[in-house]
C-alpha positions in Angstrom: 6.3 15.5 32.1 2.9 14.6 33.4 2.3 12.6 36.5 -0.5 10.1 36.8 -1.9 8.9 40.1 -1.8 5.1 40.2 -1.5 2.5 43.0 2.2 2.9 43.3 4.5 4.1 46.0 6.5 7.3 45.5 9.2 7.5 48.1 11.7 10.3 48.7 15.4 10.1 49.2 17.8 12.8 50.2 20.6 13.2 47.8 23.5 10.9 48.6 21.7 8.3 50.7 21.8 4.6 49.8 19.0 2.6 48.3 17.1 0.1 50.4 17.6 1.8 53.8 14.8 1.0 56.2 12.3 3.5 57.6 10.8 4.9 54.4 13.8 6.6 52.9 13.2 6.8 49.3 14.1 6.8 45.7 13.7 10.5 44.7 16.8 12.4 43.7 17.4 15.6 41.8 17.6 13.4 38.7 14.3 11.6 38.9 11.8 9.6 40.9 11.3 5.9 41.3 7.8 4.5 42.0 7.0 1.0 43.3 3.8 -0.7 42.2 1.6 -2.6 44.6 2.2 -5.8 42.5 6.0 -5.5 43.0 5.6 -5.4 46.8 3.1 -8.3 46.7 5.6 -10.4 44.7 8.4 -9.6 47.1 6.2 -10.4 50.1 5.0 -13.7 48.5 8.5 -14.9 47.7 9.7 -14.0 51.2 6.8 -15.8 52.9 7.4 -18.9 50.7 11.0 -19.2 52.1 9.7 -20.0 55.6 9.5 -23.7 56.5 6.0 -24.7 57.6 4.2 -22.6 54.9 2.4 -24.9 52.5 0.5 -22.6 50.3 -1.4 -19.3 50.1 -4.9 -18.0 49.5 -8.4 -18.8 50.5 -10.1 -21.9 49.0 -11.6 -19.8 46.3 -8.3 -18.2 45.3 -6.6 -21.6 45.2 -9.4 -22.9 42.9 -9.1 -20.0 40.5 -5.3 -20.4 40.6 -5.6 -24.1 39.7 -7.8 -23.2 36.7 -5.5 -20.5 35.6 -2.5 -22.9 35.9 -4.3 -25.5 33.8 -4.4 -23.0 31.0 -0.8 -22.0 31.3 -1.3 -19.0 33.6 1.2 -17.7 36.1 2.3 -19.7 39.1 0.5 -17.3 41.5 3.3 -15.7 43.5 0.9 -13.0 44.6 -2.0 -15.4 45.4 -3.1 -14.8 49.0 -1.3 -11.4 49.2 -3.1 -8.1 49.5 -0.9 -5.0 49.6 -1.4 -1.3 50.2 1.4 0.9 49.3 1.6 4.6 50.2 4.3 7.2 49.6 6.6 5.9 52.3 4.9 2.9 53.9 3.4 -0.4 52.9 0.9 -2.8 54.7 0.6 -6.5 53.7 -2.2 -9.0 54.4 -1.3 -12.7 53.8 -3.6 -15.7 53.7 -1.7 -18.9 54.6 -2.1 -22.6 54.5 0.2 -24.1 57.1 1.7 -27.6 57.4 0.2 -29.8 60.1 2.3 -29.9 63.3 3.8 -26.4 62.9 3.3 -23.9 65.8 1.1 -21.3 64.1 2.2 -18.3 66.4 5.9 -19.1 65.8 5.3 -19.5 62.0 3.3 -16.2 61.8 6.1 -14.4 63.7 8.8 -15.9 61.3 6.7 -15.0 58.2 6.0 -11.5 59.4 9.7 -10.8 60.2 11.0 -12.2 56.9 8.4 -10.3 54.8 9.2 -7.0 56.7 12.9 -7.4 56.2 12.5 -8.3 52.5 10.2 -5.4 51.6 12.1 -2.8 53.6 15.4 -3.9 52.1 14.3 -4.2 48.5 11.9 -1.3 48.4 13.0 1.2 51.0 9.4 1.3 52.3 8.5 1.1 56.0 6.3 -1.8 56.5 3.7 -0.8 59.1 2.0 -4.1 59.4 1.8 -7.7 58.1 -1.5 -9.3 59.0 -1.6 -13.1 58.7 -4.8 -15.1 58.3 -4.4 -18.9 58.6 -7.1 -20.3 56.3 -6.3 -24.0 56.4 -3.9 -26.7 57.6 -2.3 -29.1 55.1 -2.6 -32.7 56.4 0.0 -35.2 55.4 -1.2 -38.1 53.3 -1.0 -41.5 55.0 1.3 -43.9 53.1 -0.5 -47.0 51.9 -4.0 -45.7 52.8 -5.6 -46.1 49.4 -9.3 -46.5 48.6 -10.1 -50.0 47.3 -10.9 -50.1 43.6 -14.5 -50.4 42.6 -15.7 -54.0 42.9 -12.8 -55.0 45.3 -13.8 -56.1 48.8 -13.0 -53.6 51.5 -12.1 -56.3 54.0 -10.5 -59.7 53.6 
């Protein structure tokens, strides 16, 4: 059996230990090895971050624009948009670009997202999450009800 170096995590596990234990315990037994790709960790982190109230969307303006174009042609929903992940043999680091809802306390939101992502990745992958860096790139403003632009040719005032 040959082994190819890719951007995946290879984590070790002593025989008889359970899966998903925190702290970098792994998935290598005397019967074989399990590797976890960066994309898997990115999807888990993306789904976990979406579960937090106050998160509107992910990604920088450019990433959102490309996502909209991809979506128009039937592309994926973009669960990993705004996620950058580095996975090592026992550890993972996550960078998240957020768009937050107006009125949400950003430090509290960042703490909630960080904690939820760490718990999800450590539980599902058995990797120790060393850091979750959060960049708030935009604030989603609520639309005002009834504040519509007048149609062309209609007077703006009465």
